[in-house]
C-alpha positions in Angstrom: 5.3 79.8 -32.6 8.1 77.5 -31.6 5.9 75.7 -29.0 3.4 75.2 -31.8 6.1 73.5 -33.9 6.8 71.0 -31.2 3.2 70.4 -30.6 2.5 69.8 -34.3 5.6 67.5 -34.4 4.0 65.4 -31.6 0.8 65.2 -33.5 2.7 64.2 -36.6 4.4 61.5 -34.6 1.0 60.1 -33.6 -0.1 60.2 -37.2 2.9 58.0 -38.1 2.2 55.6 -35.2 -1.4 55.1 -36.4 -0.3 54.7 -40.0 2.0 51.8 -39.1 -1.0 50.2 -37.3 -3.1 50.6 -40.4 -4.9 53.9 -39.7 -3.9 56.9 -41.8 -4.4 60.4 -40.5 -3.8 63.7 -42.2 -0.5 65.4 -41.7 -0.3 68.8 -40.2 0.2 71.6 -42.8 3.5 73.5 -42.8 3.2 77.2 -41.8 6.9 78.3 -41.8 10.2 77.3 -43.4 11.2 75.5 -40.2 7.9 73.6 -40.1 8.2 72.7 -43.8 11.6 71.1 -43.1 10.2 69.1 -40.2 7.1 67.9 -42.1 9.2 67.0 -45.2 11.1 64.5 -43.1 7.9 63.2 -41.6 6.3 63.0 -45.1 9.1 60.8 -46.2 8.3 58.4 -43.4 4.6 58.4 -44.3 5.3 57.7 -48.0 7.5 54.8 -47.0 4.8 53.4 -44.8 2.2 53.7 -47.6 4.6 52.0 -50.0 5.1 49.1 -47.6 1.3 48.7 -47.3 0.8 48.7 -51.1 3.5 46.0 -51.5 1.9 43.9 -48.8 -1.6 44.2 -50.3 -0.2 43.3 -53.8 1.1 40.0 -52.5 -2.1 38.9 -50.7 -3.6 37.2 -53.8 -0.8 34.7 -54.0 0.4 34.2 -50.4 -1.6 31.1 -49.5 -1.0 29.1 -52.7 2.7 29.9 -52.4 2.8 28.8 -48.8 1.1 25.5 -49.6 3.5 25.0 -52.5 6.4 25.5 -50.2 5.0 23.0 -47.6 4.4 20.4 -50.3 8.1 20.6 -51.3 9.3 19.9 -47.8 11.1 16.6 -47.2 8.8 15.9 -44.2 5.7 16.1 -46.5 7.4 13.8 -49.1 8.1 11.3 -46.3 4.4 11.5 -45.3 3.4 10.7 -48.9 5.7 7.8 -49.0 4.3 6.5 -45.6 0.8 6.8 -47.1 1.7 4.8 -50.1 3.4 2.2 -47.9 0.1 1.9 -45.9 -1.9 1.3 -49.1 0.5 -1.4 -50.2 0.2 -3.0 -46.7 -3.6 -3.2 -47.2 -3.1 -4.9 -50.6 -0.6 -7.3 -49.1 -2.9 -8.2 -46.2 -5.8 -9.0 -48.6 -4.0 -11.9 -50.0 -4.6 -15.6 -49.2 -2.9 -16.8 -46.1 -2.1 -20.3 -47.1 -0.6 -21.6 -50.4 -1.2 -25.2 -51.5 1.5 -27.8 -51.0 2.4 -30.2 -53.9 4.2 -33.5 -53.0 5.8 -36.0 -55.4 7.2 -39.3 -54.3 8.9 -42.3 -55.9 9.8 -45.6 -54.2 12.1 -48.1 -55.9 11.3 -51.7 -54.8 10.2 -55.0 -56.3 7.2 -53.1 -57.3 7.8 -49.4 -58.2 5.5 -46.9 -56.4 4.6 -43.4 -57.7 2.6 -40.9 -55.7 1.3 -37.4 -56.1 -0.2 -35.4 -53.3 -1.9 -32.0 -52.9 -2.7 -30.4 -49.6 -4.4 -27.1 -48.8 -4.9 -25.5 -45.3 -8.2 -23.7 -45.0 -8.5 -20.2 -43.4 -11.2 -21.4 -41.1 -10.5 -18.6 -38.5 -10.7 -15.8 -41.2 -7.0 -14.8 -40.7 -7.1 -13.0 -44.0 -10.2 -10.9 -43.1 -8.7 -9.9 -39.8 -5.3 -9.0 -41.3 -7.0 -6.8 -43.9 -9.0 -5.1 -41.2 -5.9 -4.5 -39.1 -4.1 -3.1 -42.2 -7.0 -0.7 -42.9 -7.1 0.5 -39.3 -3.4 1.0 -39.2 -3.6 3.0 -42.4 -6.5 5.1 -41.0 -4.4 5.8 -37.9 -1.5 6.8 -40.1 -3.8 9.0 -42.2 -5.1 10.7 -39.0 -1.6 11.2 -37.7 -0.4 12.6 -41.0 -3.4 15.0 -41.1 -2.6 16.1 -37.5 1.1 16.5 -38.4 0.2 18.5 -41.4 -2.1 20.8 -39.4 0.7 21.3 -36.8 3.2 22.0 -39.6 0.9 24.6 -41.2 0.2 26.2 -37.8 4.0 26.4 -37.0 4.8 28.0 -40.4 1.8 30.4 -40.3 2.9 31.5 -36.8 6.4 32.0 -38.0 5.1 34.2 -40.9 2.9 36.1 -38.5 5.8 36.7 -36.1 7.9 37.9 -39.0 5.2 40.3 -40.1 4.9 41.6 -36.5 8.7 42.0 -36.1 8.8 43.9 -39.5 6.1 46.2 -38.3 8.0 46.8 -35.1 11.2 47.4 -37.1 9.4 49.9 -39.4 8.0 51.7 -36.4 11.4 51.8 -34.6 13.0 53.2 -37.8 10.3 55.9 -38.1 10.8 56.8 -34.5 14.5 57.1 -35.0 14.2 59.3 -38.1 11.5 61.4 -36.5 13.6 62.1 -33.4 16.6 63.0 -35.7 14.4 65.5 -37.5 13.3 66.9 -34.1 16.9 67.1 -33.0 17.9 69.0 -36.1 15.1 71.5 -35.4 16.1 71.7 -31.7 19.7 72.5 -32.6 18.5 75.4 -34.8 16.4 76.6 -32.0 19.3 76.2 -29.5 21.5 78.3 -31.8 18.8 80.9 -31.9 18.6 80.9 -28.1 15.0 79.6 -28.0 15.9 76.2 -26.4 17.9 75.5 -23.2 20.9 73.2 -23.2 19.1 70.8 -20.9 16.2 70.4 -23.3 18.7 69.8 -26.2 20.5 67.1 -24.2 17.1 65.4 -23.4 16.4 65.2 -27.1 19.9 63.7 -27.7 19.3 61.1 -25.1 16.0 60.3 -26.7 17.7 59.8 -30.0 20.2 57.5 -28.4 17.3 55.5 -26.9 15.6 55.3 -30.2 18.8 54.1 -31.8 19.0 51.3 -29.3 15.4 50.4 -29.8 16.0 50.2 -33.5 18.9 47.9 -33.0 16.9 45.6 -30.8 14.0 45.6 -33.3 16.4 44.8 -36.1 17.8 41.9 -34.1 14.3 40.5 -33.5 13.4 40.9 -37.2 16.6 38.9 -38.1 15.6 36.1 -35.7 12.1 36.0 -37.2 13.5 35.9 -40.7 15.8 33.1 -39.7 12.9 31.0 -38.4 11.0 31.5 -41.6 14.1 30.4 -43.6 14.5 27.3 -41.4 10.8 26.3 -41.8 10.1 27.3 -45.4 13.5 27.7 -47.0 12.8 31.3 -48.1 13.3 34.5 -46.1 10.2 36.2 -47.4 6.8 35.0 -48.3 3.5 36.9 -48.9 1.4 37.0 -45.8 -2.0 38.6 -45.1 -3.1 39.3 -41.6 -6.4 37.5 -40.8 -7.2 38.6 -37.2 -10.8 39.6 -38.4 -11.3 36.1 -39.7 -10.2 34.7 -36.4 -12.7 36.9 -34.7 -15.5 35.7 -37.0 -14.5 32.1 -36.4 -14.6 32.6 -32.6 -18.2 33.9 -32.8 -19.2 30.8 -34.9 -17.2 28.1 -33.3 -19.0 25.0 -31.9 -17.3 23.7 -28.7 -19.0 20.3 -29.2 -17.5 19.6 -32.6 -15.5 16.4 -32.9 -11.8 17.2 -32.8 -9.7 15.6 -35.5 -6.9 15.2 -33.0 -9.0 12.5 -31.3 -9.5 10.4 -34.5 -6.2 8.6 -34.1 -6.9 7.7 -30.4 -10.4 6.5 -31.3 -8.9 4.3 -34.1 -6.4 2.9 -31.6 -9.3 1.6 -29.6 -10.7 -0.1 -32.7 -7.2 -1.4 -33.5 -7.0 -3.0 -30.0 -10.3 -4.7 -30.6 -9.1 -5.9 -34.0 -5.9 -7.2 -32.3 -8.1 -9.3 -30.0 -9.8 -10.7 -33.0 -6.5 -11.4 -34.6 -5.4 -13.5 -31.6 -8.5 -15.5 -31.9 -8.0 -15.9 -35.6 -4.3 -16.8 -35.3 -5.0 -19.5 -32.7 -8.0 -20.9 -34.5 -7.6 -24.6 -35.5 -7.4 -24.4 -39.3 -8.0 -27.8 -41.0 -5.8 -29.1 -43.8 -7.3 -31.2 -46.7 -5.0 -33.7 -48.4 -5.7 -35.2 -51.8 -3.4 -37.9 -53.2 -3.0 -40.4 -56.0 -0.7 -43.4 -56.0 0.4 -46.0 -58.5 1.8 -49.2 -57.2 2.6 -51.6 -59.9 -0.6 -52.0 -61.9 -2.8 -50.7 -59.0 -4.0 -47.1 -59.0 -5.0 -45.6 -55.7 -6.8 -42.3 -54.6 -6.9 -40.9 -51.1 -8.5 -38.0 -49.2 -7.4 -36.9 -45.8 -8.2 -34.1 -43.3 -5.9 -32.9 -40.5 -7.3 -30.8 -37.6 -4.9 -29.3 -35.0 -5.9 -30.3 -31.4 -5.5 -27.5 -29.0 -5.0 -29.8 -26.0 -1.7 -28.7 -24.5 -2.3 -25.0 -25.2 -5.6 -23.3 -25.7 -4.0 -19.8 -26.0 -6.3 -18.3 -23.3 -3.5 -16.1 -21.9 -2.8 -14.5 -25.3 -6.5 -13.7 -25.5 -6.5 -12.1 -22.1 -3.4 -10.0 -23.0 -5.3 -8.7 -26.1 -8.4 -7.9 -24.0 -6.2 -5.9 -21.6 -4.9 -4.0 -24.7 -8.5 -2.8 -25.4 -8.8 -1.4 -21.8 -5.4 0.4 -22.2 -6.4 1.9 -25.5 -9.8 3.1 -24.1 -8.0 4.7 -21.1 -5.5 6.4 -23.4 -8.4 7.8 -25.5 -10.0 9.2 -22.4 -6.7 10.7 -21.2 -6.2 12.3 -24.6 -9.8 13.6 -24.6 -9.3 15.1 -21.2 -6.2 16.9 -22.2 -7.7 18.3 -25.3 -10.9 19.3 -23.5 -8.9 21.2 -20.9 -6.9 23.0 -23.7 -10.1 23.8 -25.5 -11.7 25.3 -22.4 -8.6 27.4 -21.8 -8.6 28.5 -25.5 -12.3 29.4 -25.6 -11.8 31.4 -22.4 -8.6 33.2 -23.4 -9.0 34.1 -27.1 -12.3 36.0 -26.8 -10.7 38.1 -24.0 -7.6 38.7 -26.1 -9.8 39.8 -29.1 -11.8 42.1 -26.8 -8.6 43.8 -25.5 -7.4 44.1 -29.0 -10.6 45.8 -30.1 -10.4 48.1 -27.1 -6.8 49.0 -28.1 -7.8 49.7 -31.7 -10.6 52.0 -30.6 -8.4 53.9 -28.2 -5.5 54.3 -30.7 -7.8 55.3 -33.5 -10.0 57.7 -31.6 -8.9 58.5 -28.0 -5.2 58.7 -29.0 -5.8 61.4 -31.6 -7.8 63.5 -29.1 -5.0 63.1 -26.5 -2.4 64.3 -29.0 -4.5 67.4 -29.8 -5.0 68.1 -26.2 -1.2 67.8 -25.5 -0.6 70.1 -28.5 -2.8 72.8 -26.9 -1.1 72.4 -23.5 2.3 72.7 -25.2 1.3 75.9 -26.9 0.3 77.4 -23.6 3.5 76.3 -22.0 1.8 73.9 -19.5 3.8 70.9 -20.8 7.6 70.7 -20.3 10.0 69.0 -22.7 10.4 66.1 -20.3 6.6 65.7 -20.1 6.5 65.9 -23.9 9.0 63.1 -24.3 7.3 61.0 -21.7 3.9 61.4 -23.5 5.6 60.4 -26.7 7.0 57.2 -25.2 3.6 56.4 -23.9 2.1 56.7 -27.4 4.9 54.4 -28.7 4.4 51.9 -25.9 0.7 51.8 -26.7 1.5 50.8 -30.3 3.9 48.1 -29.2 1.3 46.7 -26.9 -1.0 46.4 -29.9 1.6 44.4 -31.7 2.0 42.1 -28.7 -1.8 41.6 -28.6 -1.8 40.6 -32.3 1.0 38.2 -31.8 -0.7 36.7 -28.7 -3.9 36.2 -30.8 -2.1 34.4 -33.6 -0.2 32.2 -31.1 -3.4 31.3 -29.2 -5.4 30.5 -32.3 -2.8 28.8 -34.4 -1.5 26.7 -31.5 -4.9 25.4 -30.7 -6.0 24.9 -34.3 -2.8 23.0 -35.0 -2.9 20.8 -31.9 -6.6 20.0 -32.4 -6.2 19.2 -36.1 -8.8 21.8 -37.2 -6.5 24.1 -39.1 -6.5 22.3 -42.5 -10.4 22.5 -42.8 -10.2 26.1 -41.7 -7.9 27.0 -44.6 -11.0 26.7 -46.8 -12.5 29.8 -45.1 -9.2 31.8 -45.2 -8.3 31.1 -48.9 -10.1 31.6 -52.2 -11.3 28.9 -54.6 -8.0 28.9 -56.5 -6.3 27.8 -53.3 -8.3 24.7 -53.2 -6.7 23.4 -56.4 -3.2 23.9 -54.9 -4.3 22.4 -51.6 -5.5 19.2 -53.2 -1.9 18.2 -53.9 -1.1 18.6 -50.2 -4.1 16.8 -48.8 -3.8 13.2 -47.7 -5.6 10.5 -49.6 -8.3 8.5 -48.0 -7.7 4.9 -47.3 -10.4 2.6 -48.6 -12.3 0.7 -46.0 -13.8 -2.7 -46.4 
């Protein structure tokens, strides 16, 4: 009877472990007053786990809009918006005329007074205005691409912080359940020891197990505090609704196209175009722009009208070296693009190789915990009833079950880290938000998205 109590307790422990992972199993029915006391303590833990799950589910409808709202309020985002507006003003400024007309007035006092009025205008023969506008547009597009990449990385960093906070809270909840469960077991063990049904050695083993669980709980609480601090640092709040989306990650992996253009390469590509535009700018800046002069003069009773044209002569300096420097800039930008492409391609290859394997191991873990683990617990219970399993073996098996759950948490964290890091660095996270959020999120997200810069 007493062996059955411990065996049922172990099975109840596994039920708690699976509940924290999202799989609820039926509790073992109480058959005696001692069993009822044990299962009441366990039932309290189950109810707390269910309550936590309900609270989490209730916040899922609002977690993404709230996250985007918090990000929009960050000073970094406000600075990005100001930089965007600055780039748009730079385009408008570049699209103004290069040369203003010059007006000249002259009076000469002599025997015959002379009055003259002159107007001169330099022509933008080399199209300096068009090149300047093109440069401003390219610089604005580069800024836009950089901001989008920064925003993607910011979102990835904050989502990862929330994911790590959720994982640390799950580990803390599990550690607390382990601690309370062991305390309930120890209370039962002390009653059995008083009745002479349990040896002092076995009682001390359970006390050592309680001390170990207490230490594990303290470490889990410390890790949870660190995770909370990171969320506060990045978002300014200690808690924010978060919904796990590992299934969505798995669906994305099955549908991902390795040949898709990466947004992170947009800026490098625009840098090549900017280098070519800079070469055009050198040519435009060194072009011989003519100046037309119009003048009228009154000398005594005589009226005169004159027209003149001035053309710079590029004799002493034809600016060929400046053009060569600009051409080298094109080669440098192209090589930088190829280098950036090579790094991203290598990271993509590593990502596409690692994440499916992590997801496969995670799926294996879920199947074993949900199915095989339950069978193992039942088998261990039968062996305990027959006396084939000692107390030390029982505790060791319990630690193995706990370790298997923590391994699952580590796998979840690794999946989030791998996916979010790549999606942030490649600039694909913002478009992917459309598949992870509902239509109402799109309205909130529109305030955080960058504005397109008009091209001409």
